[in-house]
C-alpha positions as CSV (number, residue, x, y, z in Angstrom):
1,A,-231.3,131.1,-54.1
2,K,-229.9,134.4,-53.1
3,D,-232.2,134.6,-50.2
4,A,-231.0,131.2,-49.0
5,T,-227.3,132.1,-49.5
6,P,-227.0,135.8,-48.7
7,H,-223.2,135.4,-48.2
8,M,-223.0,134.5,-51.9
9,S,-224.8,137.7,-53.1
10,W,-223.6,141.3,-53.3
11,V,-225.0,144.8,-53.0
12,D,-223.4,148.1,-53.5
13,C,-225.9,150.3,-51.6
14,E,-229.2,149.3,-49.9
15,S,-231.0,152.3,-51.2
16,L,-230.5,155.0,-53.9
17,P,-228.8,158.1,-52.5
18,G,-231.3,161.0,-52.8
19,A,-234.3,158.8,-53.3
20,E,-234.0,156.4,-50.4
21,D,-237.7,156.2,-49.9
22,L,-238.3,155.2,-53.5
23,I,-235.6,152.9,-54.5
24,F,-234.5,150.4,-51.8
25,L,-233.8,146.7,-51.5
26,G,-236.9,144.7,-51.0
27,N,-239.2,147.0,-52.9
28,N,-241.5,145.5,-55.6
29,Y,-239.3,145.6,-58.7
30,D,-242.2,145.5,-61.2
31,A,-244.1,148.5,-59.7
32,P,-241.8,150.6,-57.4
33,I,-243.2,154.0,-58.4
34,A,-246.7,154.8,-57.4
35,S,-247.3,158.4,-58.7
36,T,-246.2,160.9,-61.3
37,E,-244.7,163.1,-58.5
38,Q,-242.5,160.2,-57.4
39,L,-241.4,159.5,-61.0
40,R,-240.4,163.1,-61.5
41,R,-238.4,163.1,-58.2
42,L,-236.6,159.9,-59.2
43,M,-235.8,161.4,-62.7
44,S,-234.4,164.5,-61.1
45,V,-232.1,162.5,-58.8
46,L,-230.8,160.4,-61.7
47,E,-230.3,163.4,-64.0
48,A,-228.3,165.2,-61.3
49,A,-226.2,162.0,-60.8
50,E,-225.3,161.9,-64.5
51,Q,-223.4,165.1,-64.0
52,E,-221.6,163.6,-60.9
53,L,-220.3,160.2,-61.9
54,E,-217.9,160.1,-58.9
55,R,-221.1,160.0,-56.8
56,V,-222.5,157.2,-59.0
57,R,-219.4,155.1,-58.5
58,A,-220.3,154.6,-54.9
59,C,-223.6,152.9,-55.8
60,P,-223.5,152.1,-59.6
61,V,-225.9,149.2,-59.6
62,A,-228.4,151.1,-57.5
63,F,-228.3,154.0,-59.9
64,A,-228.5,151.7,-62.9
65,Y,-231.5,150.0,-61.3
66,G,-233.2,153.3,-60.7
67,A,-232.8,154.2,-64.4
68,T,-234.3,150.9,-65.5
69,V,-237.3,151.6,-63.3
70,V,-237.9,154.9,-65.0
71,S,-237.6,153.2,-68.4
72,L,-240.2,150.6,-67.3
73,V,-242.8,153.0,-65.8
74,S,-242.5,156.1,-67.9
75,S,-245.4,156.6,-70.4
76,D,-243.1,158.3,-72.9
77,L,-241.2,156.0,-75.2
78,E,-238.4,158.4,-75.9
79,V,-237.9,158.8,-72.1
80,A,-237.8,155.0,-71.7
81,L,-235.1,154.7,-74.4
82,Q,-233.1,157.6,-72.9
83,Y,-233.1,156.0,-69.4
84,L,-232.0,152.6,-70.8
85,D,-229.0,154.4,-72.2
86,L,-228.5,156.1,-68.8
87,A,-228.7,152.8,-67.0
88,Q,-225.9,151.5,-69.3
89,K,-223.8,154.6,-68.5
90,F,-224.2,154.1,-64.8
91,I,-223.4,150.4,-64.8
92,R,-220.2,151.1,-66.7
93,Q,-219.0,153.0,-63.6
94,Y,-218.7,149.7,-61.7
95,R,-215.3,148.0,-61.7
96,E,-213.7,145.9,-58.9
97,A,-210.0,146.1,-58.2
98,N,-210.0,142.3,-58.6
99,D,-211.7,139.8,-60.9
100,F,-215.1,139.9,-59.3
101,T,-216.8,142.6,-61.4
102,L,-218.8,140.1,-63.5
103,V,-219.3,137.7,-60.6
104,N,-220.8,140.5,-58.4
105,L,-223.1,141.8,-61.1
106,I,-224.4,138.3,-61.8
107,N,-225.1,137.8,-58.1
108,V,-226.2,141.3,-57.2
109,Q,-229.2,141.6,-54.9
110,W,-230.7,144.5,-56.8
111,P,-233.3,143.1,-59.2
112,L,-231.6,144.9,-62.1
113,F,-231.9,142.2,-64.7
114,Q,-235.5,141.3,-64.0
115,T,-236.5,145.0,-64.4
116,L,-234.3,145.4,-67.5
117,A,-236.1,142.4,-69.1
118,L,-239.5,144.0,-68.4
119,A,-238.4,147.4,-69.7
120,E,-237.0,145.7,-72.8
121,Q,-240.2,143.9,-73.5
122,R,-242.2,147.1,-73.0
123,V,-240.0,149.1,-75.4
124,A,-239.9,146.4,-78.0
125,G,-243.7,146.2,-77.9
126,E,-244.2,149.9,-78.4
127,L,-241.7,150.0,-81.2
128,G,-243.4,147.1,-82.9
129,S,-240.1,145.1,-82.7
130,D,-239.8,141.4,-82.0
131,V,-238.8,140.7,-78.4
132,P,-235.3,139.1,-78.6
133,T,-235.4,135.4,-78.4
134,T,-232.6,132.8,-78.1
135,C,-231.2,131.6,-81.4
136,D,-231.7,127.9,-81.8
137,L,-229.2,127.5,-84.7
138,L,-226.6,125.1,-83.4
139,W,-224.9,123.8,-86.6
140,C,-224.6,124.7,-90.3
141,P,-224.7,121.5,-92.3
142,E,-224.4,123.3,-95.6
143,G,-221.3,125.2,-94.5
144,G,-220.4,128.3,-92.5
145,T,-220.7,129.1,-88.9
146,P,-223.8,129.9,-86.8
147,N,-223.9,133.6,-86.1
148,P,-226.0,134.1,-82.9
149,L,-226.6,137.8,-83.6
150,T,-228.3,137.2,-86.9
151,C,-229.3,133.5,-86.3
152,T,-227.9,132.6,-89.8
153,C,-225.1,130.6,-91.2
154,E,-222.2,132.9,-92.3
155,E,-218.7,132.3,-93.5
156,I,-216.2,133.8,-91.0
157,F,-213.1,133.1,-93.2
158,A,-212.7,132.7,-97.0
159,Q,-213.2,129.1,-98.0
160,D,-211.3,129.1,-101.3
161,T,-208.0,128.0,-99.7
162,P,-205.8,125.0,-100.4
163,S,-206.5,121.9,-98.4
164,I,-204.3,120.9,-95.5
165,T,-203.5,117.9,-93.4
166,A,-204.2,118.3,-89.7
167,C,-204.2,116.2,-86.6
168,I,-206.6,117.1,-83.7
169,F,-205.7,116.0,-80.2
170,M,-208.0,115.9,-77.2
171,V,-206.2,115.0,-74.0
172,D,-208.0,113.9,-70.8
173,T,-207.3,111.4,-68.1
174,R,-210.9,110.3,-68.2
175,R,-212.0,107.5,-70.4
176,K,-214.4,108.4,-73.2
177,S,-217.5,106.3,-73.5
178,S,-219.4,104.8,-76.4
179,L,-221.5,106.8,-78.8
180,R,-222.9,103.8,-80.7
181,N,-226.6,104.7,-80.3
182,I,-229.0,107.3,-79.0
183,T,-229.0,105.7,-75.5
184,S,-225.2,106.1,-75.2
185,V,-225.3,109.7,-76.5
186,L,-227.9,110.7,-73.9
187,N,-225.9,109.0,-71.2
188,A,-222.5,110.5,-72.3
189,R,-220.8,113.2,-70.3
190,F,-219.3,116.4,-71.8
191,W,-215.8,115.0,-72.5
192,T,-217.3,112.2,-74.6
193,L,-219.8,114.5,-76.3
194,T,-217.2,117.0,-77.3
195,Y,-215.1,114.2,-78.7
196,G,-218.1,113.0,-80.7
197,I,-218.8,116.4,-82.3
198,N,-215.1,117.0,-82.9
199,R,-214.7,113.6,-84.5
200,A,-217.7,114.3,-86.8
201,Y,-216.1,117.6,-87.8
202,A,-212.7,115.9,-88.4
203,D,-214.4,113.1,-90.5
204,E,-216.2,115.7,-92.7
205,H,-212.9,117.5,-93.5
206,G,-210.6,114.5,-93.7
207,Y,-208.6,115.4,-90.6
208,E,-207.2,112.9,-88.0
209,I,-208.4,113.1,-84.4
210,E,-207.2,111.3,-81.3
211,Y,-208.5,111.2,-77.8
212,V,-205.4,110.6,-75.7
213,Q,-205.3,109.6,-72.0
214,P,-201.9,111.0,-71.0
215,D,-199.3,109.1,-69.0
216,S,-198.2,110.7,-65.8
217,Q,-194.6,109.8,-66.2
218,A,-194.3,110.3,-70.0
219,H,-196.3,113.5,-70.3
220,Y,-196.6,115.4,-67.0
221,P,-194.1,114.0,-64.5
222,E,-194.2,116.0,-61.2
223,R,-196.6,118.5,-62.9
224,K,-200.3,119.3,-63.0
225,V,-202.1,117.2,-65.6
226,G,-202.8,120.2,-67.9
227,W,-199.1,120.2,-68.9
228,G,-199.8,116.7,-70.4
229,K,-201.6,118.1,-73.5
230,V,-198.6,120.2,-74.6
231,K,-196.3,117.1,-74.3
232,V,-198.8,114.9,-76.2
233,V,-198.9,117.4,-79.1
234,I,-195.1,117.7,-79.2
235,D,-194.6,113.9,-79.2
236,K,-197.4,113.1,-81.7
237,L,-196.4,115.8,-84.2
238,R,-192.8,114.7,-84.2
239,E,-193.8,111.1,-84.6
240,Y,-196.3,111.7,-87.4
241,G,-194.3,114.3,-89.3
242,P,-195.5,117.3,-91.4
243,E,-196.7,115.3,-94.4
244,R,-199.3,113.4,-92.3
245,C,-200.0,116.4,-89.9
246,A,-199.0,119.7,-91.4
247,Y,-200.8,121.3,-88.5
248,G,-201.5,120.1,-85.0
249,V,-204.6,121.2,-83.1
250,S,-205.1,120.9,-79.3
251,I,-208.7,121.4,-78.1
252,D,-209.8,120.8,-74.5
253,T,-212.5,118.3,-73.7
254,D,-214.9,121.1,-72.7
255,A,-214.7,122.6,-76.2
256,Y,-216.0,121.7,-79.6
257,F,-216.0,122.8,-83.2
258,R,-219.2,124.7,-83.8
259,T,-218.2,125.7,-87.2
260,S,-218.5,123.7,-90.5
261,E,-215.7,125.8,-92.0
262,S,-212.3,124.1,-92.7
263,L,-209.3,124.5,-90.5
264,A,-207.5,125.6,-93.7
265,S,-209.7,128.7,-93.8
266,A,-208.4,129.8,-90.4
267,V,-204.8,128.7,-91.1
268,Y,-204.6,130.9,-94.3
269,H,-206.6,133.8,-92.8
270,Y,-204.2,134.2,-89.9
271,G,-201.0,133.4,-91.8
272,L,-200.0,130.1,-90.2
273,H,-199.0,128.9,-93.6
274,D,-196.6,131.9,-93.9
275,D,-194.8,133.7,-91.0
276,K,-196.9,132.7,-88.0
277,L,-196.2,129.5,-86.1
278,V,-199.0,129.1,-83.6
279,L,-202.6,130.4,-83.1
280,F,-204.1,130.7,-79.6
281,S,-207.5,131.9,-78.6
282,Q,-207.1,135.3,-76.9
283,E,-207.8,135.2,-73.2
284,Y,-210.1,137.7,-71.7
285,H,-208.2,140.4,-69.9
286,T,-208.2,140.1,-66.1
287,E,-208.2,143.0,-63.8
288,L,-205.3,141.6,-61.8
289,R,-203.1,141.4,-65.0
290,P,-204.6,143.8,-67.5
291,N,-201.5,144.1,-69.7
292,N,-199.9,140.7,-69.7
293,T,-202.7,138.3,-70.2
294,F,-202.6,136.8,-73.7
295,I,-203.5,133.2,-74.3
296,N,-206.2,130.6,-73.4
297,G,-204.6,127.3,-73.8
298,G,-207.9,125.5,-74.3
299,F,-207.5,125.7,-78.1
300,F,-204.5,126.2,-80.3
301,I,-203.2,125.4,-83.8
302,V,-199.5,125.0,-84.4
303,R,-197.5,124.5,-87.6
304,N,-195.8,121.1,-87.6
305,S,-192.3,122.5,-88.4
306,E,-189.1,122.4,-86.3
307,A,-189.8,126.0,-85.3
308,G,-193.4,125.4,-84.5
309,V,-193.0,122.3,-82.4
310,G,-189.9,123.8,-80.9
311,L,-192.0,126.7,-79.6
312,L,-194.3,124.3,-77.8
313,E,-191.2,122.5,-76.3
314,E,-189.8,125.9,-75.1
315,W,-193.2,126.5,-73.5
316,Y,-193.2,123.1,-71.8
317,N,-189.7,123.7,-70.5
318,V,-190.4,127.1,-68.9
319,P,-190.8,125.7,-65.3
320,E,-187.4,124.0,-65.7
321,D,-185.6,126.9,-67.4
322,Y,-186.8,129.7,-65.1
323,D,-186.5,129.4,-61.4
324,D,-189.3,132.0,-60.8
325,M,-191.7,129.7,-62.8
326,R,-190.7,126.4,-61.3
327,H,-193.7,126.5,-58.8
328,L,-196.1,126.6,-61.8
329,K,-195.4,122.9,-62.5
330,K,-197.8,122.0,-59.8
331,E,-199.4,125.3,-58.5
332,N,-202.1,127.5,-60.0
333,P,-204.7,126.1,-62.4
334,Q,-203.6,128.8,-64.8
335,G,-199.9,128.0,-64.5
336,L,-199.7,126.7,-68.0
337,N,-201.0,129.9,-69.5
338,L,-198.9,132.0,-67.1
339,C,-195.7,130.4,-68.3
340,W,-196.6,131.3,-71.9
341,D,-197.8,134.9,-71.1
342,L,-194.8,135.8,-68.9
343,K,-191.9,134.1,-70.7
344,I,-192.8,132.9,-74.2
345,Q,-195.1,135.6,-75.5
346,P,-192.6,138.5,-75.0
347,K,-190.0,136.6,-76.9
348,H,-192.1,135.3,-79.8
349,A,-195.0,137.7,-80.2
350,D,-194.3,138.2,-83.9
351,A,-194.8,134.5,-84.6
352,V,-198.0,134.2,-82.5
353,V,-201.6,134.8,-83.5
354,L,-204.0,135.9,-80.7
355,A,-207.4,135.2,-82.3
356,P,-210.6,136.8,-81.1
357,S,-212.0,135.3,-77.9
358,N,-215.6,135.5,-79.2
359,L,-214.6,133.1,-82.0
360,F,-212.4,130.7,-80.2
361,T,-212.6,130.6,-76.5
362,A,-215.9,131.9,-75.1
363,P,-218.7,129.7,-73.5
364,L,-220.9,131.1,-76.4
365,G,-218.0,131.1,-78.9
366,W,-218.9,131.0,-82.6
367,W,-216.1,129.0,-84.3
368,I,-215.0,127.0,-81.2
369,R,-217.4,126.8,-78.3
370,H,-215.3,126.5,-75.1
371,N,-217.6,126.2,-72.1
372,W,-215.4,126.0,-69.0
373,F,-218.6,125.9,-66.8
374,K,-219.3,122.4,-68.0
375,D,-222.9,122.7,-67.0
376,L,-225.9,120.6,-67.8
377,R,-227.2,123.1,-70.4
378,F,-223.9,122.7,-72.2
379,E,-224.2,118.9,-72.3
380,Q,-227.8,119.2,-73.5
381,E,-226.7,121.6,-76.3
382,M,-224.0,119.1,-77.4
383,Q,-226.5,116.2,-77.4
384,D,-228.6,118.2,-79.8
385,V,-225.6,119.1,-82.0
386,L,-224.3,115.6,-82.1
387,L,-227.7,114.0,-82.9
388,Q,-228.3,116.5,-85.7
389,R,-224.9,115.5,-87.2
390,L,-225.6,111.8,-86.8
391,Q,-229.1,112.1,-88.3
392,R,-227.6,113.8,-91.4
393,R,-224.8,111.2,-91.6
394,Y,-226.8,108.0,-91.1
395,G,-230.5,109.1,-91.6
396,C,-231.3,107.5,-88.3
397,I,-230.7,108.2,-84.6
398,V,-232.8,105.5,-82.9
399,C,-231.4,102.5,-84.7
400,Q,-229.4,99.9,-82.7
401,N,-225.6,100.1,-83.2
402,V,-226.0,102.4,-86.2
403,F,-223.1,104.6,-85.5
404,D,-219.9,102.9,-86.8
405,W,-217.6,104.3,-84.2
406,D,-215.2,102.4,-82.0
407,D,-217.0,100.8,-79.1
408,S,-213.9,99.6,-77.2
409,L,-214.2,102.2,-74.4
410,N,-217.9,101.8,-73.8
411,T,-218.8,102.4,-70.1
412,D,-222.4,103.7,-70.7
413,V,-225.6,101.9,-70.3
414,G,-227.0,101.2,-73.8
415,W,-227.7,98.6,-76.4
416,R,-224.8,96.4,-77.5
């Protein structure tokens, strides 16, 4: 793919300074060093570079690739491990002045990751260790949260907490489709699949869940549609009141509850029952705004009190109350988050929880899986999760009309 689209791939240097005849683009990545003399010369260049990191910063990926080559071809296991560490040290020298650091590394022309995988397999084999494999644990039916590092179900938060009432809202202009049978599950798109998993989660814990198609005039007049979810939560929580919904949850339709732990466990762990009003997933820092990036609005929990809902209303009103924010009603896909980060967070930081991104906002998140790539693999993963949940609930996944869910919005091919 990179060969076909060279304009979409990136390279820092086309050869390794000091070893241009050994390490260069186009060389065979699985056997680039042909003799012991060449290996020694390459090691000498890399060892010298370790003492001159300013030089490395001009070609960090080339140097990291050179170190992984040594790790792959060296006959000495200790040397292989040493140069894997050195490769990591070199790659840490790469940082763009914009937000393209990760993008460039993913699309780099150097065969860094292929060589790294071969070196890792070689080292693991010599150490007698298992070669790392993907964890297939997607759900914890007996409780807990899948930990991808240990591939076991673990409790992230204490579970001996009082129960709560909660209302979960998923807001999207698209109609969700039926999940009445296996055919409709396999034909469903991500916004329906996330709803299915989130509904199963809500049913297990006794929470309410609503999939809301926002109204352009009532919820986001003269605004980008993303603002609609904030207004929906404001209106619904005020309508239902704190007895029915002590806490409101907004979760985007590209996110789902991967955990089997209760919302109460997170509420009490982070103090939302006490002095905190709202929990957001912490946004990854960006290199353009390293010190004032705070929230990812794809998931949040708010206490249904006058102060909690009032905080959401203040957020919704930022483009009206601040002239310098007015353009964010319609501009910038991150306008919603920017309004919070620049105007609300500085005023109300003491009442806000910024929860870890690896738990609540990442494409491989543990508690909440929020995959903004919305790719086919994500949909296949959710099909597996949903079918596992339905199998446990009904004891069948291939029976006609077995899932007793509302069929009124069915748009999928399937049995009726």
